[in-house]
C-alpha positions in Angstrom: 8.6 122.2 28.8 8.2 118.5 29.7 6.1 119.5 32.8 3.8 121.7 30.6 3.5 118.8 28.1 2.2 116.7 31.0 0.1 119.5 32.5 -3.2 118.6 30.7 -4.8 115.6 29.1 -5.3 115.2 25.3 -8.2 117.4 24.1 -7.3 120.4 26.3 -6.3 123.1 23.8 -8.9 124.9 21.7 -10.5 122.7 19.0 -8.0 119.9 19.9 -10.3 117.1 18.7 -10.4 118.8 15.3 -6.6 118.9 15.4 -6.4 115.2 16.5 -8.8 114.2 13.7 -6.8 116.2 11.2 -3.6 114.5 12.3 -5.0 110.9 12.3 -6.5 111.4 8.9 -3.8 113.6 7.4 -3.0 111.0 4.7 -6.6 110.1 4.1 -8.0 106.6 4.6 -5.1 104.3 5.5 -6.8 101.2 7.1 -4.4 101.5 10.1 -5.5 104.5 12.1 -8.0 106.4 9.8 -10.4 103.7 8.7 -12.9 105.8 6.7 -13.4 109.3 5.4 -16.6 111.2 4.9 -16.9 114.3 2.7 -18.3 117.6 4.0 -21.8 118.7 3.2 -23.4 122.0 2.4 -23.5 123.3 6.0 -19.8 122.5 6.6 -17.1 122.0 4.1 -15.0 120.0 6.6 -14.7 116.3 6.1 -14.7 113.8 9.0 -13.0 110.5 9.5 -13.3 107.3 11.5 -10.2 107.1 13.6 -8.8 105.2 16.6 -7.9 108.2 18.9 -7.2 107.3 22.5 -9.6 109.3 24.7 -8.4 107.9 28.1 -4.9 109.3 28.3 -3.3 105.9 28.5 0.5 105.9 28.5 1.4 102.5 30.0 -0.9 99.7 31.1 0.6 98.6 34.5 -0.8 95.6 36.2 -2.1 96.3 39.7 -2.4 100.0 39.2 -5.5 102.0 40.2 -6.4 102.6 36.5 -6.0 100.2 33.6 -6.0 101.0 29.9 -9.1 100.0 28.0 -9.2 99.0 24.3 -9.3 102.1 22.0 -12.6 102.5 20.4 -13.3 104.1 17.0 -14.9 107.5 16.7 -15.8 110.0 14.1 -13.8 113.2 14.2 -14.0 116.3 12.0 -10.8 117.2 10.3 -9.2 119.8 8.1 -9.8 118.0 4.8 -11.6 120.3 2.4 -11.4 123.3 4.8 -8.5 125.1 3.1 -6.0 124.7 6.0 -2.4 123.8 5.5 -1.8 120.1 5.7 1.9 119.7 6.4 1.7 120.3 10.1 -0.8 117.5 10.4 1.2 115.2 8.1 4.4 115.7 10.2 2.5 115.0 13.5 0.9 111.9 11.8 4.4 110.3 11.9 4.0 109.9 15.7 0.5 108.2 15.5 1.9 104.6 15.2 3.5 104.9 18.6 0.1 104.1 20.0 -2.1 104.9 23.0 -1.7 108.5 24.2 2.1 108.2 24.0 1.8 109.5 20.5 0.1 112.7 21.6 2.7 113.2 24.4 5.5 112.5 21.8 4.0 115.2 19.6 4.0 117.7 22.4 7.6 116.9 23.4 8.7 117.2 19.8 7.1 120.6 19.4 8.7 121.7 22.7 12.1 120.4 21.5 11.8 122.5 18.3 11.2 125.6 20.4 14.1 124.9 22.8 16.4 124.0 19.9 15.7 127.3 18.1 16.3 129.2 21.3 19.6 127.5 21.7 20.6 128.4 18.1 19.6 132.0 18.8 21.9 132.1 21.8 24.8 130.8 19.6 24.2 133.3 16.9 23.2 136.4 18.8 25.3 139.4 19.9 24.5 141.3 23.1 21.8 143.5 21.4 19.9 140.6 19.8 20.3 138.4 22.9 18.8 141.0 25.2 15.9 141.5 22.8 15.4 137.7 22.4 15.5 136.9 26.1 13.3 139.8 27.0 10.6 139.0 24.5 10.8 135.3 25.5 10.8 135.8 29.3 8.0 138.3 29.6 5.5 136.8 27.1 6.1 133.1 27.7 3.4 132.1 30.2 0.8 131.0 30.6 -0.7 131.0 27.1 2.4 130.8 25.0 4.0 127.9 26.9 0.6 126.2 27.0 0.4 126.3 23.2 4.0 125.5 22.4 3.9 122.4 24.6 0.8 121.2 22.9 -0.3 119.8 19.5 -2.1 123.0 18.5 -0.8 124.5 15.2 -0.6 127.9 16.9 2.4 126.6 18.8 4.4 126.3 15.6 3.1 129.7 14.4 4.2 131.3 17.6 7.7 129.7 17.5 8.2 130.6 13.9 7.2 134.3 14.1 8.9 134.9 17.4 12.3 133.6 16.1 12.2 134.3 12.4 12.9 138.1 12.4 15.9 137.7 14.8 17.4 135.0 12.5 17.0 137.3 9.6 18.8 140.1 11.4 21.6 137.7 12.4 22.0 136.5 8.8 22.1 140.0 7.3 24.0 141.7 10.1 27.3 143.6 9.7 29.9 142.5 10.3 28.8 139.3 8.8 28.8 136.1 10.8 31.5 133.6 10.1 30.7 131.1 7.4 29.0 128.3 9.2 27.1 130.6 11.6 25.7 132.6 8.6 24.5 129.4 7.0 23.0 128.3 10.3 21.1 131.6 10.6 19.6 131.2 7.1 18.8 127.6 7.8 17.0 128.4 11.0 15.2 131.3 9.3 14.0 128.9 6.6 12.8 126.4 9.3 10.8 129.2 11.0 9.2 130.2 7.6 8.4 126.6 7.0 6.8 126.2 10.4 4.5 129.2 9.8 3.5 128.1 6.3 2.9 124.5 7.5 0.8 125.5 10.5 -1.4 128.5 9.7 -1.6 130.7 6.6 -2.2 133.9 8.5 0.9 133.0 10.6 3.0 133.1 7.4 1.6 136.5 6.6 2.6 137.6 10.2 6.0 136.1 9.5 6.5 138.2 6.3 5.2 141.4 7.9 7.4 141.0 11.0 10.5 140.3 8.9 9.9 143.3 6.6 9.2 145.7 9.6 12.3 144.5 11.5 14.6 144.6 8.4 13.4 148.1 7.4 13.6 149.5 10.9 17.0 148.2 11.7 18.5 149.2 8.4 17.1 152.8 8.6 18.5 153.0 12.2 21.9 151.8 11.1 21.7 153.8 7.8 22.9 150.7 6.0 20.1 150.1 3.6 21.3 147.2 1.5 19.0 147.0 -1.4 20.5 143.8 -2.6 19.1 142.2 0.5 15.9 144.3 1.0 14.6 144.1 -2.6 14.7 140.3 -3.0 13.2 139.7 0.4 10.5 142.3 -0.2 9.8 141.0 -3.7 9.6 137.4 -2.3 7.3 138.6 0.5 5.0 140.5 -1.9 4.8 137.6 -4.4 4.4 135.0 -1.7 1.7 137.1 0.0 -0.2 137.7 -3.2 0.0 134.0 -4.2 -1.3 133.0 -0.7 -4.2 135.5 -0.8 -5.0 134.6 -4.4 -5.0 130.9 -4.2 -6.1 130.3 -0.6 -9.6 131.1 0.6 -8.7 130.9 4.3 -6.0 133.6 4.0 -8.3 135.8 1.9 -11.1 135.4 4.4 -8.8 136.3 7.3 -7.4 139.5 5.9 -10.3 140.9 3.8 -11.5 143.8 5.9 -15.2 143.6 6.8 -16.4 147.2 6.2 -20.0 146.3 5.4 -22.0 145.3 8.5 -24.8 142.8 8.1 -28.3 143.7 9.2 -28.4 143.8 13.0 -24.6 144.1 13.4 -22.8 147.0 15.0 -22.1 150.0 12.8 -18.5 150.8 11.7 -17.9 153.8 13.8 -18.9 152.3 17.1 -17.2 149.0 16.3 -13.9 150.4 15.2 -13.5 152.9 18.0 -14.4 150.2 20.6 -11.6 147.9 19.3 -9.3 150.9 19.1 -9.7 151.2 22.8 -9.6 147.5 23.5 -6.8 146.5 21.2 -4.2 146.2 24.0 -6.5 143.9 25.9 -6.2 141.1 23.4 -2.3 140.6 23.5 -2.5 141.0 27.3 -4.4 137.6 27.3 -1.0 136.1 26.7 -0.2 136.9 30.3 -3.3 135.1 31.7 -6.3 137.5 31.5 -8.2 135.2 29.1 -9.1 131.5 28.9 -6.2 129.4 27.6 -7.8 126.0 27.1 -10.8 124.3 25.7 -12.6 124.1 29.0 -13.0 127.1 31.3 -9.6 127.6 33.0 -9.1 130.9 34.7 -5.5 131.8 35.7 -5.3 133.5 39.2 -5.2 137.3 38.9 -1.8 137.6 40.5 -0.2 135.9 37.5 -1.3 138.5 34.9 -1.1 141.5 37.4 2.6 140.7 38.0 3.1 139.9 34.3 1.7 143.2 33.2 3.7 145.2 35.8 7.0 143.5 34.8 6.3 143.9 31.0 5.4 147.5 31.6 8.6 148.1 33.4 10.6 146.5 30.6 8.9 148.7 28.0 9.4 151.9 30.1 13.1 151.2 30.4 13.3 150.8 26.7 11.7 154.2 26.2 14.1 156.1 28.4 15.9 157.0 25.3 13.9 156.4 22.2 14.8 156.4 18.5 12.6 157.4 15.6 12.7 153.9 14.2 11.6 152.5 17.6 8.6 154.8 17.8 7.6 154.2 14.2 8.0 150.5 14.4 6.1 150.2 17.7 3.2 152.4 16.6 3.0 150.7 13.2 3.0 147.3 14.9 0.1 148.3 17.1 -1.8 149.6 14.1 -1.2 146.3 12.3 -2.4 144.5 15.4 -5.6 146.6 15.4 -6.2 145.8 11.7 -5.8 142.1 12.4 -8.1 142.1 15.4 -10.8 144.0 13.5 -10.4 141.6 10.6 -10.7 138.5 12.7 -13.5 139.8 14.9 -15.4 141.1 11.8 -15.3 137.6 10.3 -16.3 135.8 13.4 -18.9 137.7 15.4 -18.4 141.5 14.7 -19.1 142.3 18.3 -17.4 143.8 21.3 -16.2 140.6 23.0 -15.4 137.5 20.9 -11.8 137.3 20.0 -9.2 135.0 21.6 -5.6 136.1 22.1 -4.3 133.0 20.5 -5.2 134.4 17.1 -2.6 137.2 17.4 -0.2 135.6 19.9 2.7 135.2 17.4 3.0 138.9 17.1 3.3 139.7 20.8 6.9 138.6 21.4 7.9 140.2 18.1 6.5 143.6 19.1 8.2 143.4 22.5 11.5 142.1 21.2 11.7 144.7 18.4 10.9 147.5 20.8 13.9 146.4 23.0 16.1 145.9 19.9 15.6 149.4 18.6 15.9 151.1 22.0 18.7 153.6 22.6 18.4 153.5 26.3 21.8 153.2 28.1 20.5 150.3 30.2 17.6 147.8 30.1 15.7 146.6 33.1 17.1 143.1 33.0 20.7 144.4 32.8 20.4 145.8 36.3 21.5 143.0 38.7 19.1 143.6 41.6 16.1 144.2 39.3 17.0 141.0 37.4 17.0 139.0 40.6 13.7 140.5 41.7 12.1 139.9 38.2 13.2 136.2 38.0 11.9 135.6 41.5 8.5 137.1 40.7 8.3 135.3 37.4 9.2 132.0 39.0 6.5 132.4 41.6 3.8 133.3 39.1 4.9 130.5 36.8 4.4 128.0 39.6 1.0 129.4 40.3 0.0 129.2 36.7 1.3 125.6 36.3 -0.5 124.5 39.5 -3.8 126.1 38.3 -3.7 124.3 34.9 -2.9 120.9 36.4 -5.3 121.2 39.3 -8.2 122.2 37.0 -7.8 119.1 34.9 -7.2 116.8 37.9 -10.0 117.8 40.3 -11.5 121.1 39.2 -10.2 124.5 39.9 -10.2 125.5 43.6 -8.7 129.0 43.1 -6.3 128.2 46.0 -2.7 127.1 46.2 -2.8 123.8 48.0 -1.5 120.3 47.3 -3.5 118.7 44.4 -5.8 115.9 45.6 -5.8 113.0 43.1 -8.5 110.9 44.8 -9.0 107.1 44.7 -9.5 106.9 41.0 -6.1 108.4 40.2 -5.5 111.1 37.6 -5.7 111.2 33.9 -2.3 109.9 32.9 -2.7 106.1 33.2 0.6 104.4 33.9 2.7 107.6 34.7 4.9 106.7 37.7 4.5 110.1 39.4 1.7 112.5 40.2 0.6 116.0 39.6 2.3 117.6 42.7 5.6 116.2 41.5 5.2 117.8 38.1 4.4 121.2 39.7 7.5 120.9 41.9 9.8 119.9 39.2 8.4 122.6 36.8 8.8 125.3 39.4 12.4 124.5 40.2 13.5 123.9 36.6 11.8 127.1 35.3 13.6 129.2 38.0 16.9 127.6 37.2 16.4 128.0 33.5 15.7 131.7 33.7 18.7 132.2 36.0 21.0 130.4 33.6 19.9 131.9 30.3 20.1 135.5 31.7 23.7 134.9 32.8 24.5 135.2 29.1 23.7 138.9 29.4 26.1 141.0 31.5 24.7 143.1 34.3 25.5 146.6 35.5 25.6 147.9 39.1 23.9 151.3 39.6 25.0 153.3 42.7 22.1 155.3 44.1 24.4 157.0 46.6 26.5 158.6 43.9 23.5 159.7 42.1 22.0 161.5 45.2 25.3 163.2 45.9 25.5 164.5 42.4 
């Protein structure tokens, strides 16, 4: 995660200068870092602020180095004030602003990465074999390049992704039977609360995703186990309904996001053609998580081998989970895809109402949930990652494609994308991190080794089975 935090300069994620402006002026005019505020006008309700944001990626000013840090100038940046966005994410990130230079942005990225890693560690402590296999599968096969790029950034979608991907599993752990021992049960509820807070603090639609994923998971698992505990389901459902209604009623952004656009404007595509097009294209949006789409603010195309291998491996995982299906699995999987279609139509209808314009980052929090729940509800006698030789092959392929993805991101921001896999040339002027004692090739190397080791270690927590092909042929 540290390597991905260093893989791109500030301003690289979508609309990042809007995010930076919102963070610097999260508490309004403070005469320290946000020196003035300007209200929005009739064309745009967003306010703007005069802030001292470092645009030169300065970490340390080292005498005698190729590049030296220049004084930070003031600039006017649009921010979320008056736009109806949640403010707490920006307020929390604002605590890092006094660190100064670009160390504050890097500290925010590392803090967000630490939260994701910390929640993963808590999941491993609380999970049984079924939840652990589901967690690690959803985490491993949907992590890069888009997910890890956003988690190790300052974009609010990183918090949304972390919260939704973990929340439903913490809920299942907290309500499982037999119950967890005292402190573990409290830890599960505390972690669930943190995930809910992260979603609510980052993006309002993410909180709705959080509620929907929790209700779907809870209903599907209780129906499968035939242990419908209404004392648990009714309060959570009631809280979800009341919270969702309050959010939709009092927040115009959430209402805008989920109000279905059934009436096309003059010159826009008619409903029948528009809906059936996205019915066919729905699966293409979540696949962007694996690298088929653009993941940053500037054009950055991940080499095709990354998403081809990613789709092949994810398809294999899902096929193994469907060897022996359950009614709850089929209903939950189909229902999740229909929910995904509704959300895609809603977002696209609000933005352009066309055949093309919708980024995978809008629905990225739901992707690991759908994959994880499909694995969790499966009745297959064995999953792909439980077969030792397939696990070794999968980790090897993922490690290779992860290295290619990390190399492509760093190379693009250092010297432009070459669409090759060669050592990154820094040039005489150095690269963007001023004062960093090592270069981009070192980051690629350390990221490649640590990711492969990390995958190997976390999957040792799930036992493997050895399948004998000879015995099967003889039978």
